[in-house]
N, C-alpha and C positions, 0 to 999 in steps of 0.2 A: 308395500304390500301389507294388507291387514292380516291379523291372525286368522280370521275366518277364511280368507282366500288361500292362505298358506295351508291351512288344514284341509280345505277342499282339494287342493292340489295333491296333498299327501295321500288322500283317499284314492285319487286317480292313479298315482304312482304305485301305491300298494296293490291295487287290482292288477296293474301291469306286471308287477313282480310275481304275483301268484301265477300269472300266465306264463312267466318264464319257467316255472316248474314243468309245465307241459312241454316246453321246448327242450328242456334237459332230457326228459323221458324219451321224447321222440328222437333226439340225436343219438342217444345211447342204444336204441334198438334192442333193448333187453327188457325182460319182465322185471318190474321193480323188486319183486321177491328175490330175484337172483343178484341184486346189488349187494355190495359189501355192507356190513352193519353201519359203518361210518357214513357211507353214502346215503343210506336210508334215513339216518338221523339228520343229516344235512338237508335232505329234501323236506323232512318234517319241520326243521328249523326255518327254512325258507317260507313254507306255507304258514306256519304259526306267526312268524315275524310280519308277514303281509297282513294277516288277519288282525294282529294286535296293532299294527300301524293304523289300520282302518278304525279299530275300536278306540284307540287313544285320540285319533283325529276327530272323532265324533263326540267324545266325552265332554269337552267344553260346551258344546251346544246343548247337551242334555242338562248339564249343571246350570247353564245360563237360563234355560227354560224353567228350572226349579227355583229361579229367582235368587240364586246365591250371589253375593257381592263379587265383583270381578276378581279382587285379590284372593278370595276364597276359592273361586273356580280354578285359578292357577296353582294354588297351594294343594288342593285336593288332587288335581291332575298330576302334579309333580310327585306327591306322596304315592299315588296309585302306580305311576310309572316306575318309581324307585323300588317299590315292593315287588312289582312284577319282574323287573330286570334282575333283581337279586335272587328271587325265587327261581326264575327260569335258568339262571346261570348255574345255580347249585344243582338243579334237576338235570341239565344237560351234562354237567361234569360227571354226575353219577351214571348217566346213561353210557357215556363213552367208557368209563372205567368198567362198568358191568359187561360191556361188550369186549373188553380186553384191548381196546384201541386208544391211542392217544388222541386228544382233541386236535382236529385239523385246523383250528382257528389260529391265525397268526397272532403273535404277541402284540403287535400294533393295534389289533382290534380289541384286545383286552384292555389296553391303555385307553382307547377311545371309550369303551363302555364304562371304565372307572371314572373318567372325566364326566361323562353324562350323569352317572350316579351322584357324583359330588355336586354337580350343578342342581340336580333335583333336590338334594338335601338342603342346599343353600336357598333354593326357591321356596321351601316350606316357610322360611322367614321373610323372604322378599315379597312373594306373592305377585310376580310379574309374568308376562307371557313368554319372553324370549327363552328362558331356560327350558320351559316345557316344549316350546316349538323345536328347540334344538334336540330335545329328547325324542320327539316323534321323528325328526329327521335322522337321528341316530339309529332308530329301528329300521328305517329304509336303507341306510348305509349297510347295516348288518345284513339285511335280506339280500342286498345286491352282492355283498361279499360271499354269502353262502352260495348264491347262484354261480359266481365266478369260480369258487372252489369246486363245485360240482361239475361245471363245464370244463374247466381247464386242469383240474387236479391241484394238488398242493405243489408249491414251488420246489420243495426239497425232492419230491417225487420226479418232477420234470428234470431237475438237475442231475439226479441219479441215472435217469434214462439216457442221458447224453453220452 
């Protein structure tokens, strides 16, 4: 599979993920304004992750049209992805703290995000496609994780209910 076809598939998946947000809202049968602070942030995270997956999937095409050399396309993409991931992580952490709730994100997902960030940093020197593609895939994994947490609740909440 070429990088272009992978990124085109990522756009399709991201659009589907955004559609999952509507499914979550319909299943809950409640006005979004009545959702808990944590749930509203998770819904935003799902929508933003979907939008950013689309944006980052299209970025290499824009950079290629600007006639940048291929290694530069992947370097700029990885740098952009790394800056965005770090900034959004700090922003979301502040949002959860401001709402007085702990982050519902499993620790395994934090390890996954850290690995993606490290690969993007490495790719600033390598200038190859695969770390960037893994970064876009990582955003899709994150979005799907947010969907599952919204739909099923946190694992510790389910275990406490038993």
